[in-house]
C-alpha positions as CSV (number, residue, x, y, z in Angstrom):
1,X,89.1,107.6,122.8
2,X,91.5,104.8,123.8
3,X,92.4,101.6,121.8
4,X,94.5,98.6,122.6
5,X,96.6,97.3,119.8
6,X,97.7,93.7,119.2
7,X,100.7,94.1,121.5
8,X,98.3,95.2,124.4
9,X,99.8,98.7,124.1
10,X,97.2,101.4,124.9
11,X,96.8,104.1,122.3
12,X,95.1,107.4,123.2
13,X,93.4,108.6,120.0
14,X,93.3,112.4,119.8
15,X,93.3,112.1,116.0
16,X,91.1,110.3,113.5
17,X,93.8,107.9,112.4
18,X,97.0,106.6,113.7
19,X,99.7,104.2,112.4
20,X,101.4,102.3,115.2
21,X,105.1,102.4,114.3
22,X,105.9,99.4,116.5
23,X,103.6,97.2,114.3
24,X,104.2,98.8,110.9
25,X,106.3,96.6,108.6
26,X,106.8,99.4,106.0
27,X,105.1,97.4,103.2
28,X,103.5,100.6,101.7
29,X,100.1,99.1,101.1
30,X,98.5,102.0,103.1
31,X,100.1,104.6,100.9
32,X,99.1,102.7,97.8
33,X,95.4,102.4,98.7
34,X,94.8,105.7,100.3
35,X,92.8,107.8,97.8
36,X,94.5,111.0,99.2
37,X,98.0,109.6,99.7
38,X,98.0,110.5,103.4
39,X,100.3,107.7,104.7
40,X,104.0,108.8,104.2
41,X,107.2,107.0,104.8
42,X,109.2,108.8,107.6
43,X,112.9,109.0,108.3
44,X,112.7,105.8,110.4
45,X,111.4,103.9,107.4
46,X,107.9,103.5,108.9
47,X,104.6,105.0,107.7
48,X,102.8,107.8,109.5
49,X,99.9,110.1,108.8
50,X,101.2,113.7,109.1
51,X,97.8,115.3,108.3
52,X,95.2,113.1,110.1
53,X,92.6,115.9,109.8
54,X,92.5,115.3,106.0
55,X,91.5,111.6,106.5
56,X,87.9,110.9,105.2
57,X,87.8,107.6,107.3
58,X,87.1,105.5,104.2
59,X,89.1,102.7,106.0
60,X,90.9,101.5,102.8
61,X,94.3,101.6,104.6
62,X,93.0,99.9,107.8
63,X,91.3,97.1,105.9
64,X,94.3,96.4,103.8
65,X,97.1,96.6,106.4
66,X,98.5,93.1,106.8
67,X,99.6,93.6,110.4
68,X,96.6,95.8,111.6
69,X,98.9,98.7,112.5
70,X,96.3,101.3,111.6
71,X,93.8,102.5,114.1
72,X,91.0,104.9,113.2
73,X,87.7,106.2,114.4
74,X,86.0,104.5,111.5
75,X,82.7,105.6,110.2
76,X,80.3,103.9,107.8
77,X,81.0,105.5,104.5
78,X,83.0,105.2,101.3
79,X,85.6,102.5,101.6
80,X,85.8,102.1,97.8
81,X,89.2,100.5,98.1
82,X,88.5,98.2,101.1
83,X,89.3,95.2,99.0
84,X,92.2,96.6,97.1
85,X,94.6,93.9,98.3
86,X,92.3,91.2,96.8
87,X,91.8,93.1,93.6
88,X,95.5,93.7,93.3
89,X,96.2,89.9,93.6
90,X,93.4,89.0,91.1
91,X,94.2,91.8,88.6
92,X,90.7,91.4,87.2
93,X,88.5,94.3,86.6
94,X,85.5,91.9,86.8
95,X,86.3,91.2,90.5
96,X,86.7,94.9,91.4
97,X,83.8,96.4,93.2
98,X,83.0,98.6,96.1
99,X,80.9,96.1,98.0
100,X,78.6,97.1,100.8
101,X,80.8,100.0,102.1
102,X,80.3,102.0,99.0
103,X,79.9,105.6,98.0
104,X,79.5,104.6,94.3
């Protein structure tokens, strides 16, 4: 499967998920919202997924990435943290919810 990122760079997806280092701003949101902690900061101070086979494709990281540096073969499924950025800003448990992409 092939994707084109925002910089019109073609990305051949042999894996479920990929973080484009040229777009990553090292904010760490992906690491924070991933339920399995898959995104890791590498030696170049960018994030990468070293074990993409463990990704459940919940899309929490992709939906919260402020620069859309994450590409994945998204499936309809869990996504319980899809609005983690909004929740984090509001800090209100009343506003937290899984929405339509829920496994809950």
